[in-house]
N, C-alpha and C positions, 0 to 999 in steps of 0.2 A: 668791598664786601657789601654795602648796601645796594650796589647796581645788581649784584647775583641774586639778592632776596627779591628786588623789583621784578627781574626777569622771571623768577619762579612764580611769583604772585599772578603775574599776567598770564603765563602759560596755563595755570590752574583755572583762573577765570574764563579764559577761552574755551578751555577743555569743558568746563561745566556748561558754558552756553551751547557747544556743539552737541553735548549730551541731550539737552532738551529739545534742541532743534530736530535731531536726527532720530529721536524715539529709540534710545539705545536698548540692547538686549538685557535681559534679567541677570541677576546674580545666580550662582549655582549651575553646575554642569547637568544637563539632562541625561539620564541613562540612554544608552544606545542599544536598541534591540536588534540592529542590524546584524552583529556578529553570529548569534545563536542560529538565527533563521537562514542566514546566508549559508552558514555550514551545512544545514540540512538540505538546502536547494542545490549546493555544490556536489553533495553526495549523490543526490538524485540525477544530477547531470552527468556524473561519472557512471552510474549504473546505466543511464540512458545511452552513453557511448559504448558500453559493453554490449548492450542489446543490439545496437546498430551494427557492431561488427559480427555478432551472431548471425543476423538477417543477412549481411552482405555475403557471409560464408555459405549460408543457405542457398541464397540465390545463385551463387557460382555452382554450386553442387546440382542444382536444378538444371542450369543449362548444359552441364555435362551429361545429365541423365537424358536430356531431350535429344542432344547430339548423338548419343550413343543408342537412341531409340529403346531406352530401358522401358520395362513394363509400366503400365499406367499405375499399378499400385506402388511402385517405388516413387514416382512422380507425386502421387497423392500423399504418401507419407511425408515427402519434403515439404508440400504445401500445408500439411497439418502442422509441421514444425515451425514454419514461417508465420502460420496464423497465431500459434502460441506465443511466439516472440513479439508479433504486432499487439496481442492483447496485453502482454506485459508492458510494452512501450506506451499503451494507452493508459494503463494504470499508473504508470510513473509520471506521464504528463499530467494526469489528473491530480496526483499528489503534489507536483510541482506548482500547479495553479492554486491549490489549496494553500501552500506554503507562501506563494506570493501575496495572496489574500490576507493571510496573517501579518506578513511583513508590512504591507501597505497600511493596514489598520493600526499597526504599532507606530509607524512613522507619523501618521496623521495625527494620533494622539499625542506624540511627543511634540510636534509643531504646534498644536493647540496649547498644550501646556506652556510652552516656551513663550508663544505669543501673549498669553495671559500674564506671565511674569514680567515680560518686557513692558507691557502697558502699565502694570503696577509700579514698576521701577522707573518708568518714564514720568508718571505724576509724582512719585517721591522726590526726584531730582528737581523737577520744576517748582515743586513747593519750597525745597530747600533753597533754591536760588532766589525766588521771590521773597522769603523771609529774610535772607541776607540783604537784599535791596531794601525792603521796608525798614529794618531794624537799624541797619548801618554801623552797628557798633561790633560786629564780628567780622568785618571785612579784613583781608589781609593788609590793606593800606592803613587802616586805623592802628592795627597791631604794630606794624613797622615803624610808624612815625609818632607814636605816643609813648615810647620807652623813655622812662625818667632818668636812666643812667646807661652807661656803657654796659655794665654787667647785665642790667635788665634786658638790654638789646640782645646780647649774646644768648640769654636764656630764651627770649622771644624767638630768636632766630633758629634755636634747637626745636622749639615747639612748632614752628611753621614748617620746618623740614620734615618733622614726623607727619604732620597733617598732609603735606604735598605727597610723600612717599605712599602714605595710605590710599589717597585718592588716585595716584598713578597705578597702583594694584587694581582699584576697582576699574579704572579706564582699561587697563590690560585685559582684565577678565571679561569685560563687556565686549571688547573687540574679539576675543576668543569665541564668545558665545554667538556673536554675529556670524562669524566664520562658520560656527557649527550649524547655525540655522540655515545658511546658504547650502552647506553640505547635505543637511537632511532633506531640503528641498529638491537637490539634485538626486539623492538616493530615491526619494519618492517617485520622481519622473522616470528613473531608470527601471525601478520596479514595475511600474505602470506599462512601460514599454516592453519590458521582458515578458510581463504576464500576458500581453497581448499576442506576442510571439509564440508563446505557449499554447494560447487558445488556437492560433492559426495551425500549429503543429498538431494539436488534438484532431481539428477538423481533417487535416491531411491523413493522419494515422487511420481515422475512421473509414475514410474513403478508401484507403489501401486495404483496410480489413475486408470491406465489401467486395473489392476487386478479387482478392485472394480466395475468399469463400466462394465466389462465383467461378473461379477457375478450378477449384477443386471439385465443385459439383459438375462442371463440364466434363472433367475427366471420368467421372462415375458414369454420367450419361453416355459418354462415347463408349465406354467399356460395356454398359448394359446393351447397347445397340448392336454390338458384335456378338452374335449368338454363340459362335464357336469360342470366342475368348471368355464369354461370360459363364458358359457351361465349365470351362477349365476352371475359372476362379471359383466357383461354387463348390467344385470337387476339392480344390486345394484347401478352401475355407473350412470345410467339414472335417478334413483330415487333420488340420491344424487345431481346430476347436476340440476335436477328440483328444488329442495329444495334451493340449492345455488343461482339459478338464481333469485328466488323470493327474497332471502336475498340481493342480489346485487340490484335488483329494489328497494326494500325497502330503502337501504342506499343511493342509487342515489336520490331518491325523498326526503329523509330526509335532505340530504345536500343542494338540491336545495331550499327546503323551508327555511332552515336556513340562506342561502345566501340572498334569497329574503327579509327575515326579517332584515337582516343586512343592505341591500341596502336601504330599506324603512326607517330605523332608521337614516342612513346617510343623506338621502334626507330630513328627518324632521329637523334634527338639521341644515342642510344648509339652510332651509326655514326659520327657527327661527333666525338664524344669519343674514339672509338677511333682515328680517323684523325689527330687532332691529337696523340694520344700515340704514333703510329707503329705502331699495332697493326692487325691486319687486322679487318675489321668482323664483329661477332658474327653467328652464324645466327639469323635471326629465329625466334620460336616459331611452330609450326604453328597455324593458326587453323581453326575449324570453319565449315563451309559450310552450317550448318542446325542444329547441335545434335546431341548424341549421343542416339540413342534408347535407351530402356530405362533401368535403373538407378534406377527409381523405388522408394520406400519406402511403406509405408501412411500415410495422412495422419492417422490416429488409432489408438487401441488396439483399437477394434472392428474385425472383418473380416466383419460380418454385413451383407450387401447386400440391401436391401429392393426396390430397383428398378435395372435394368440400363440401358445406353445403347440408344436406339432408340425406335421407336414404341411407345406404351403407352396402355392405356385408363384414363381418369381415373375412371370410374364414373358418368360423365354421358354420355346419349347423344349421339353426334356430337361429343364433346369429347375425342378422343384427341390426343395431343401427341407430339412428337418429342423425347425426352429425351436432352439433350446430355452428360449425365454419368451417374454412379452415385450412389445414396443409400445411405448408411451408417447403419444404425440401431443400437439398443441403445447409444445414447449419451444423456447427459442434457444439463443446462446447465452442466456443469463439466469436461467432457472436453476435454483439450487438443488442439488441431488443429496439426499440424506440416508444415513444407514437405517435399513428397515428394522434392524434388531441390533442390540449391543454386541460387541465382539471385538476381535483383533484383526488389523489389516495385515493380510498375508501376501497380497499383490498390490502394487501401484506403479503402473508403467504403461508403456505404449506398445501396441501390436498393429501391424498394417491392416489387419482385418477388424479387430475389435476397436482400434484407435486408442484413446486414452481410457484406461479402464482400471476399476478398483475391485478387489475381492476381499470380503470380510469373512472371517471364521467365527462361527458361533459354537463350535464343538466338533469333535471328531467326525469328519464327513459332512458337516452342516455349514453351508456356505451362502452368501448373497453376492452377485456379481453386478456391476453398474458399467456399462460401455458406452463408447462414443462420446465421452465427455470432452468438452473444450478445455477444462481445466481440472486438475486434480488437487484436492485440499489436504490429503493426508499422505504419510508415508508407511512403509512396511514396518511393523511392529506397533504402531499407535493403538492404543485402546480407544475404541469410539462407543459413545453412548447412543442408544435409540434416538434418532432424530438428529443427530449430530452430522453436520455438513461433511461430505466426502469428496464433492466436486460440483461442477457446473455443466449443465446439459450442452450438447453440441452435435457435431456432425463428422468427427474424426474417424479415420478408418474406412471401411466399406460401408457407406451410409448414403441414403438418398434424400438426406435433409436431417434437420435438427430434430432428434427424438433420444429417448433413453431406452436402451435395451436393458431389462432387468431379469436376473435369473435366480432361482432358489434351488439348492441343492441339499438334499436331507438323507443322511446314512449313505452318502455316495451316489443317490440316485436324483436325477433332475426332477423337480416337482412344478406342477403348474401353479404360479403365484395366484392365478385368480381363484384357486381353492381356498385361499385366506383373503385375499383383497376382493371381496364380492361386491363392493359398492362401485363398481366400473362402468364406463360408458363404452358401449360396443361401437367400434368404428372400422370394422372389417366386414 
Protein backbone atom coordinates (compact mmCIF):
# COMPACT_ATOMS: atom_id res chain seq x y z
CA UNK A 1 0.00 0.00 0.00
CA UNK A 2 2.74 2.43 0.99
CA UNK A 3 4.68 1.73 -2.23
CA UNK A 4 1.58 2.49 -4.32
CA UNK A 5 1.26 5.94 -2.68
CA UNK A 6 4.96 6.59 -3.17
CA UNK A 7 4.72 5.81 -6.91
CA UNK A 8 1.71 8.13 -7.24
CA UNK A 9 3.48 10.97 -5.47
CA UNK A 10 6.59 10.64 -7.60
CA UNK A 11 4.50 10.55 -10.79
CA UNK A 12 2.64 13.72 -9.86
CA UNK A 13 5.78 15.64 -8.90
CA UNK A 14 7.43 14.66 -12.18
CA UNK A 15 4.33 15.75 -14.08
CA UNK A 16 4.32 19.16 -12.38
CA UNK A 17 8.00 19.63 -13.24
CA UNK A 18 7.33 18.83 -16.91
CA UNK A 19 4.43 21.27 -16.95
CA UNK A 20 6.72 24.14 -15.90
CA UNK A 21 9.52 23.11 -18.20
CA UNK A 22 7.36 22.66 -21.31
CA UNK A 23 5.12 25.73 -20.92
CA UNK A 24 1.91 23.75 -20.95
CA UNK A 25 -1.25 24.92 -22.72
CA UNK A 26 -4.06 26.74 -20.85
CA UNK A 27 -7.26 25.45 -19.32
CA UNK A 28 -10.46 25.68 -21.37
CA UNK A 29 -11.26 24.75 -24.94
CA UNK A 30 -10.95 27.62 -27.41
CA UNK A 31 -13.98 27.83 -29.74
CA UNK A 32 -13.32 26.62 -33.28
CA UNK A 33 -14.32 29.04 -36.05
CA UNK A 34 -13.24 26.57 -38.71
CA UNK A 35 -16.50 24.66 -39.13
CA UNK A 36 -18.86 27.49 -40.15
CA UNK A 37 -16.44 29.24 -42.48
CA UNK A 38 -15.28 25.95 -43.99
CA UNK A 39 -18.90 25.08 -44.77
CA UNK A 40 -19.26 28.35 -46.71
CA UNK A 41 -16.01 27.74 -48.57
CA UNK A 42 -17.07 24.18 -49.44
CA UNK A 43 -20.40 25.51 -50.76
CA UNK A 44 -18.53 27.98 -52.97
CA UNK A 45 -16.24 25.22 -54.22
CA UNK A 46 -19.27 23.11 -55.11
CA UNK A 47 -20.69 26.06 -57.04
CA UNK A 48 -17.31 26.49 -58.71
CA UNK A 49 -17.38 22.85 -59.81
CA UNK A 50 -20.83 23.39 -61.35
CA UNK A 51 -19.57 26.48 -63.21
CA UNK A 52 -16.59 24.51 -64.52
CA UNK A 53 -18.96 21.87 -65.88
CA UNK A 54 -21.11 24.52 -67.57
CA UNK A 55 -18.05 26.10 -69.17
CA UNK A 56 -16.72 22.75 -70.38
CA UNK A 57 -20.08 22.01 -72.00
CA UNK A 58 -20.12 25.41 -73.74
CA UNK A 59 -16.55 24.90 -74.97
CA UNK A 60 -17.56 21.56 -76.45
CA UNK A 61 -20.56 23.19 -78.14
CA UNK A 62 -18.31 25.92 -79.57
CA UNK A 63 -16.01 23.30 -81.14
CA UNK A 64 -19.03 21.69 -82.76
CA UNK A 65 -20.20 25.07 -84.10
CA UNK A 66 -16.74 25.79 -85.53
CA UNK A 67 -16.47 22.37 -87.16
CA UNK A 68 -19.89 22.75 -88.75
CA UNK A 69 -18.90 26.26 -89.91
CA UNK A 70 -21.89 27.67 -88.10
CA UNK A 71 -22.66 31.36 -88.42
CA UNK A 72 -20.53 33.88 -86.58
CA UNK A 73 -23.52 34.98 -84.50
CA UNK A 74 -24.06 31.48 -83.13
CA UNK A 75 -20.41 31.30 -82.17
CA UNK A 76 -20.58 34.80 -80.68
CA UNK A 77 -23.62 33.77 -78.63
CA UNK A 78 -21.68 30.78 -77.31
CA UNK A 79 -18.72 32.99 -76.38
CA UNK A 80 -21.07 35.43 -74.64
CA UNK A 81 -22.37 32.58 -72.51
CA UNK A 82 -18.84 31.40 -71.74
CA UNK A 83 -17.89 34.95 -70.74
CA UNK A 84 -20.90 35.07 -68.41
CA UNK A 85 -19.81 31.81 -66.77
CA UNK A 86 -16.23 33.06 -66.39
CA UNK A 87 -17.51 36.26 -64.75
CA UNK A 88 -19.48 34.07 -62.32
CA UNK A 89 -16.32 32.05 -61.67
CA UNK A 90 -14.42 35.25 -60.91
CA UNK A 91 -17.09 36.36 -58.46
CA UNK A 92 -17.07 32.90 -56.88
CA UNK A 93 -13.27 32.90 -56.40
CA UNK A 94 -13.35 36.45 -55.02
CA UNK A 95 -15.89 35.29 -52.45
CA UNK A 96 -13.70 32.30 -51.61
CA UNK A 97 -10.72 34.59 -51.03
CA UNK A 98 -12.82 36.77 -48.73
CA UNK A 99 -13.97 33.69 -46.78
CA UNK A 100 -10.37 32.51 -46.46
CA UNK A 101 -9.41 35.95 -45.18
CA UNK A 102 -12.07 35.69 -42.48
CA UNK A 103 -11.01 32.14 -41.60
CA UNK A 104 -7.35 33.15 -41.35
CA UNK A 105 -8.12 36.11 -39.10
CA UNK A 106 -10.35 33.97 -36.86
CA UNK A 107 -7.68 31.28 -36.53
CA UNK A 108 -4.97 33.83 -35.79
CA UNK A 109 -7.13 35.34 -33.05
CA UNK A 110 -7.82 31.92 -31.54
CA UNK A 111 -4.11 31.10 -31.52
CA UNK A 112 -3.30 34.44 -29.90
CA UNK A 113 -5.88 33.89 -27.14
CA UNK A 114 -4.67 30.33 -26.58
CA UNK A 115 -1.04 31.42 -26.32
CA UNK A 116 -1.94 34.16 -23.82
CA UNK A 117 -3.82 31.67 -21.61
CA UNK A 118 -0.96 29.21 -21.97
CA UNK A 119 1.53 31.75 -20.69
CA UNK A 120 -0.70 32.66 -17.74
CA UNK A 121 -1.16 28.99 -16.82
CA UNK A 122 2.57 28.35 -17.12
CA UNK A 123 3.27 31.13 -14.65
CA UNK A 124 0.58 29.82 -12.27
CA UNK A 125 2.01 26.29 -12.18
CA UNK A 126 5.55 27.51 -11.74
CA UNK A 127 4.44 29.65 -8.81
CA UNK A 128 2.63 26.63 -7.31
CA UNK A 129 5.69 24.38 -7.52
CA UNK A 130 7.98 27.08 -6.09
CA UNK A 131 5.58 27.56 -3.16
CA UNK A 132 5.51 23.83 -2.44
CA UNK A 133 9.29 23.71 -2.48
CA UNK A 134 9.71 26.78 -0.25
CA UNK A 135 7.06 25.87 2.37
CA UNK A 136 7.72 22.17 2.39
CA UNK A 137 4.70 21.39 4.59
CA UNK A 138 2.33 20.52 1.77
CA UNK A 139 4.44 18.03 -0.12
CA UNK A 140 3.09 14.54 -0.76
CA UNK A 141 6.08 13.10 1.14
CA UNK A 142 5.25 14.90 4.39
CA UNK A 143 1.57 14.00 4.15
CA UNK A 144 2.38 10.31 3.62
CA UNK A 145 4.97 9.85 6.39
CA UNK A 146 3.51 12.01 9.15
CA UNK A 147 0.31 10.02 9.71
CA UNK A 148 -0.18 9.44 13.45
CA UNK A 149 -2.18 6.26 13.01
CA UNK A 150 -3.24 3.64 10.51
CA UNK A 151 -6.74 5.18 10.22
CA UNK A 152 -5.21 8.61 9.60
CA UNK A 153 -2.97 7.08 6.95
CA UNK A 154 -6.00 5.62 5.18
CA UNK A 155 -7.77 8.96 5.34
CA UNK A 156 -4.68 10.67 3.97
CA UNK A 157 -4.44 8.11 1.20
CA UNK A 158 -7.97 8.93 0.03
CA UNK A 159 -7.14 12.62 0.13
CA UNK A 160 -3.97 12.13 -1.92
CA UNK A 161 -5.83 10.03 -4.50
CA UNK A 162 -8.38 12.82 -4.97
CA UNK A 163 -5.58 15.37 -5.47
CA UNK A 164 -3.78 13.09 -7.91
CA UNK A 165 -6.96 12.41 -9.91
CA UNK A 166 -7.66 16.14 -10.10
CA UNK A 167 -4.15 16.92 -11.28
CA UNK A 168 -4.33 14.09 -13.81
CA UNK A 169 -7.44 15.66 -15.30
CA UNK A 170 -5.54 18.95 -15.55
CA UNK A 171 -2.64 17.23 -17.29
CA UNK A 172 -5.02 15.44 -19.70
CA UNK A 173 -6.74 18.70 -20.55
CA UNK A 174 -3.42 20.47 -21.06
CA UNK A 175 -2.30 17.74 -23.43
CA UNK A 176 -5.57 18.05 -25.37
CA UNK A 177 -5.15 21.80 -25.67
CA UNK A 178 -1.60 21.37 -26.90
CA UNK A 179 -2.98 19.05 -29.57
CA UNK A 180 -5.57 21.67 -30.49
CA UNK A 181 -2.92 24.39 -30.75
CA UNK A 182 -0.95 22.22 -33.18
CA UNK A 183 -4.15 21.51 -35.12
CA UNK A 184 -5.04 25.22 -35.35
CA UNK A 185 -1.54 26.00 -36.56
CA UNK A 186 -1.97 23.38 -39.26
CA UNK A 187 -5.40 24.82 -40.16
CA UNK A 188 -3.88 28.27 -40.47
CA UNK A 189 -1.11 27.05 -42.76
CA UNK A 190 -3.65 25.12 -44.87
CA UNK A 191 -5.96 28.14 -45.17
CA UNK A 192 -3.05 30.38 -46.21
CA UNK A 193 -1.98 27.88 -48.86
CA UNK A 194 -5.54 27.46 -50.18
CA UNK A 195 -6.04 31.23 -50.28
CA UNK A 196 -2.88 31.60 -52.36
CA UNK A 197 -4.20 28.91 -54.72
CA UNK A 198 -7.47 30.84 -55.01
CA UNK A 199 -5.58 34.04 -55.82
CA UNK A 200 -3.67 32.20 -58.56
CA UNK A 201 -6.99 30.86 -59.87
CA UNK A 202 -8.41 34.40 -59.90
CA UNK A 203 -5.48 35.61 -61.97
CA UNK A 204 -6.03 32.74 -64.40
CA UNK A 205 -9.78 33.41 -64.66
CA UNK A 206 -9.19 37.12 -65.36
CA UNK A 207 -6.70 36.19 -68.07
CA UNK A 208 -9.20 33.72 -69.54
CA UNK A 209 -11.90 36.41 -69.49
CA UNK A 210 -9.67 38.82 -71.44
CA UNK A 211 -8.95 36.11 -74.01
CA UNK A 212 -12.64 35.25 -74.46
CA UNK A 213 -13.65 38.91 -74.79
CA UNK A 214 -10.95 39.36 -77.45
CA UNK A 215 -12.13 36.21 -79.29
CA UNK A 216 -15.73 37.48 -79.27
CA UNK A 217 -14.61 40.85 -80.63
CA UNK A 218 -12.62 39.17 -83.42
CA UNK A 219 -15.76 37.38 -84.58
CA UNK A 220 -17.63 40.69 -84.86
CA UNK A 221 -14.68 42.30 -86.64
CA UNK A 222 -14.47 39.42 -89.13
CA UNK A 223 -18.20 39.64 -89.73
CA UNK A 224 -18.03 43.40 -90.28
CA UNK A 225 -15.21 42.97 -92.78
CA UNK A 226 -17.40 40.77 -94.98
CA UNK A 227 -19.74 43.26 -96.72
CA UNK A 228 -22.19 40.68 -98.03
CA UNK A 229 -22.49 38.87 -94.71
CA UNK A 230 -22.75 42.12 -92.79
CA UNK A 231 -25.54 43.46 -95.01
CA UNK A 232 -27.39 40.20 -94.45
CA UNK A 233 -26.84 40.53 -90.71
CA UNK A 234 -28.20 44.09 -90.66
CA UNK A 235 -31.35 43.03 -92.49
CA UNK A 236 -31.90 40.08 -90.16
CA UNK A 237 -31.25 42.24 -87.12
CA UNK A 238 -33.81 44.85 -88.16
CA UNK A 239 -36.48 42.24 -88.88
CA UNK A 240 -35.80 40.63 -85.52
CA UNK A 241 -35.83 44.01 -83.76
CA UNK A 242 -39.23 44.88 -85.24
CA UNK A 243 -40.70 41.56 -84.13
CA UNK A 244 -39.23 41.99 -80.65
CA UNK A 245 -40.55 45.53 -80.42
CA UNK A 246 -44.07 44.32 -81.16
CA UNK A 247 -43.69 41.62 -78.50
CA UNK A 248 -42.44 44.19 -75.98
CA UNK A 249 -45.43 46.41 -76.77
CA UNK A 250 -47.80 43.46 -76.29
CA UNK A 251 -46.24 42.53 -72.94
CA UNK A 252 -46.36 46.12 -71.75
CA UNK A 253 -50.05 46.52 -72.60
CA UNK A 254 -50.87 43.12 -71.16
CA UNK A 255 -49.17 44.04 -67.89
CA UNK A 256 -50.95 47.40 -67.76
CA UNK A 257 -54.33 45.71 -68.30
CA UNK A 258 -53.57 43.18 -65.57
CA UNK A 259 -52.52 45.93 -63.13
CA UNK A 260 -55.66 47.96 -63.98
CA UNK A 261 -57.86 44.92 -63.34
CA UNK A 262 -56.13 44.30 -59.99
CA UNK A 263 -56.55 47.95 -59.02
CA UNK A 264 -60.25 47.83 -59.93
CA UNK A 265 -60.71 44.69 -57.84
CA UNK A 266 -59.00 46.33 -54.86
CA UNK A 267 -61.24 49.39 -55.25
CA UNK A 268 -64.36 47.16 -55.42
CA UNK A 269 -63.40 45.33 -52.24
CA UNK A 270 -62.64 48.60 -50.48
CA UNK A 271 -66.05 49.97 -51.52
CA UNK A 272 -67.81 46.82 -50.25
CA UNK A 273 -65.94 47.04 -46.95
CA UNK A 274 -66.83 50.71 -46.59
CA UNK A 275 -70.51 50.04 -47.38
CA UNK A 276 -70.62 47.24 -44.83
CA UNK A 277 -69.19 49.61 -42.23
CA UNK A 278 -71.76 52.27 -43.12
CA UNK A 279 -69.18 54.66 -44.57
CA UNK A 280 -69.22 56.36 -47.93
CA UNK A 281 -67.14 54.67 -50.61
CA UNK A 282 -63.60 56.04 -50.92
CA UNK A 283 -62.61 57.99 -53.99
CA UNK A 284 -60.66 55.69 -56.32
CA UNK A 285 -57.14 56.80 -57.18
CA UNK A 286 -56.57 58.45 -60.52
CA UNK A 287 -55.19 56.12 -63.17
CA UNK A 288 -52.84 56.87 -66.01
CA UNK A 289 -54.05 56.54 -69.59
CA UNK A 290 -50.67 55.83 -71.08
CA UNK A 291 -47.98 56.76 -68.62
CA UNK A 292 -46.39 60.02 -67.64
CA UNK A 293 -43.95 61.41 -70.17
CA UNK A 294 -40.53 62.54 -69.08
CA UNK A 295 -39.12 61.98 -65.67
CA UNK A 296 -36.25 59.77 -66.88
CA UNK A 297 -32.75 59.68 -65.46
CA UNK A 298 -29.54 58.53 -67.15
CA UNK A 299 -29.29 54.73 -67.17
CA UNK A 300 -25.57 54.79 -66.32
CA UNK A 301 -22.88 57.14 -65.04
CA UNK A 302 -21.59 58.04 -68.51
CA UNK A 303 -23.35 60.75 -70.56
CA UNK A 304 -21.15 60.24 -73.63
CA UNK A 305 -23.38 59.32 -76.59
CA UNK A 306 -21.57 57.65 -79.49
CA UNK A 307 -24.61 57.05 -81.71
CA UNK A 308 -28.06 58.77 -81.73
CA UNK A 309 -31.51 57.54 -82.73
CA UNK A 310 -32.29 57.26 -86.43
CA UNK A 311 -30.66 56.23 -89.68
CA UNK A 312 -26.92 55.79 -89.43
CA UNK A 313 -24.12 54.56 -91.67
CA UNK A 314 -22.53 51.34 -90.48
CA UNK A 315 -19.28 51.71 -92.45
CA UNK A 316 -20.36 49.08 -94.99
CA UNK A 317 -21.68 50.23 -98.36
CA UNK A 318 -25.44 49.83 -98.52
CA UNK A 319 -25.62 48.69 -94.91
CA UNK A 320 -27.16 51.66 -93.16
CA UNK A 321 -29.53 50.94 -90.32
CA UNK A 322 -32.31 52.63 -88.43
CA UNK A 323 -30.99 52.92 -84.89
CA UNK A 324 -33.86 52.56 -82.40
CA UNK A 325 -32.00 53.97 -79.40
CA UNK A 326 -28.82 55.69 -78.33
CA UNK A 327 -25.44 54.10 -77.68
CA UNK A 328 -23.71 55.32 -74.53
CA UNK A 329 -19.95 54.89 -74.59
CA UNK A 330 -17.06 55.35 -72.16
CA UNK A 331 -18.30 52.42 -70.12
CA UNK A 332 -16.51 49.15 -69.52
CA UNK A 333 -17.55 45.71 -68.35
CA UNK A 334 -18.28 46.82 -64.79
CA UNK A 335 -20.44 49.96 -65.10
CA UNK A 336 -23.78 49.64 -63.33
CA UNK A 337 -26.90 50.09 -65.46
CA UNK A 338 -29.95 51.44 -63.61
CA UNK A 339 -33.65 51.79 -64.35
CA UNK A 340 -34.27 55.19 -65.93
CA UNK A 341 -37.76 55.17 -64.41
CA UNK A 342 -39.63 53.00 -61.92
CA UNK A 343 -41.58 50.10 -63.37
CA UNK A 344 -41.90 46.34 -63.78
CA UNK A 345 -39.45 44.09 -65.62
CA UNK A 346 -41.19 42.41 -68.56
CA UNK A 347 -38.09 41.01 -70.33
CA UNK A 348 -34.80 39.78 -68.90
CA UNK A 349 -32.97 37.46 -71.25
CA UNK A 350 -30.42 36.89 -74.01
CA UNK A 351 -30.78 37.49 -77.73
CA UNK A 352 -28.02 36.95 -80.27
CA UNK A 353 -28.50 40.50 -81.58
CA UNK A 354 -29.26 42.42 -78.38
CA UNK A 355 -27.11 40.22 -76.14
CA UNK A 356 -28.17 40.27 -72.49
CA UNK A 357 -30.99 42.79 -72.28
CA UNK A 358 -33.66 44.03 -69.92
CA UNK A 359 -36.97 45.75 -70.68
CA UNK A 360 -38.86 47.67 -67.99
CA UNK A 361 -42.53 48.62 -68.47
CA UNK A 362 -43.75 51.97 -67.13
CA UNK A 363 -47.37 51.67 -68.26
CA UNK A 364 -49.27 50.56 -71.37
CA UNK A 365 -46.94 51.01 -74.35
CA UNK A 366 -44.28 52.78 -72.28
CA UNK A 367 -40.95 50.97 -71.82
CA UNK A 368 -37.20 51.40 -71.50
CA UNK A 369 -34.72 48.87 -72.90
CA UNK A 370 -31.12 48.20 -71.85
CA UNK A 371 -28.99 46.09 -74.23
CA UNK A 372 -25.55 44.41 -74.58
CA UNK A 373 -25.26 43.89 -70.82
CA UNK A 374 -22.51 41.66 -69.48
CA UNK A 375 -24.81 40.75 -66.58
CA UNK A 376 -28.50 41.08 -65.77
CA UNK A 377 -29.47 41.84 -62.16
CA UNK A 378 -33.27 41.50 -62.38
CA UNK A 379 -35.86 38.93 -63.40
CA UNK A 380 -39.23 39.13 -65.15
CA UNK A 381 -41.89 40.39 -62.75
CA UNK A 382 -39.48 42.35 -60.54
CA UNK A 383 -40.66 45.78 -59.45
CA UNK A 384 -37.78 48.24 -59.84
CA UNK A 385 -37.39 51.72 -58.43
CA UNK A 386 -35.90 54.54 -60.45
CA UNK A 387 -32.13 54.29 -60.14
CA UNK A 388 -32.18 50.62 -59.11
CA UNK A 389 -29.54 48.42 -60.77
CA UNK A 390 -30.82 46.25 -63.62
CA UNK A 391 -27.46 45.03 -64.92
CA UNK A 392 -23.83 45.69 -65.82
CA UNK A 393 -22.67 47.15 -69.15
CA UNK A 394 -20.85 44.95 -71.63
CA UNK A 395 -20.57 43.89 -75.26
CA UNK A 396 -22.83 40.86 -75.64
CA UNK A 397 -24.75 40.27 -78.88
CA UNK A 398 -23.89 42.25 -82.01
CA UNK A 399 -21.66 44.86 -80.43
CA UNK A 400 -18.38 46.43 -81.48
CA UNK A 401 -17.21 47.10 -77.93
CA UNK A 402 -18.47 47.76 -74.43
CA UNK A 403 -21.38 50.22 -74.49
CA UNK A 404 -25.01 50.55 -73.42
CA UNK A 405 -27.78 50.65 -76.02
CA UNK A 406 -30.72 52.48 -74.43
CA UNK A 407 -34.25 52.80 -75.84
CA UNK A 408 -37.42 54.61 -74.77
CA UNK A 409 -40.84 53.71 -76.12
CA UNK A 410 -43.93 55.82 -75.31
CA UNK A 411 -47.46 54.88 -76.38
CA UNK A 412 -45.96 52.22 -78.63
CA UNK A 413 -43.64 54.64 -80.46
CA UNK A 414 -39.83 54.81 -80.21
CA UNK A 415 -38.79 58.16 -78.69
CA UNK A 416 -35.39 59.82 -78.86
CA UNK A 417 -33.99 59.56 -75.30
CA UNK A 418 -32.05 62.78 -75.86
CA UNK A 419 -35.41 64.56 -75.84
CA UNK A 420 -35.26 64.09 -72.07
CA UNK A 421 -31.59 63.42 -71.36
CA UNK A 422 -30.35 66.77 -72.61
CA UNK A 423 -27.09 66.97 -70.63
CA UNK A 424 -25.24 64.62 -72.95
CA UNK A 425 -21.81 64.78 -74.55
CA UNK A 426 -21.87 64.38 -78.32
CA UNK A 427 -19.56 61.63 -79.52
CA UNK A 428 -20.73 61.08 -83.11
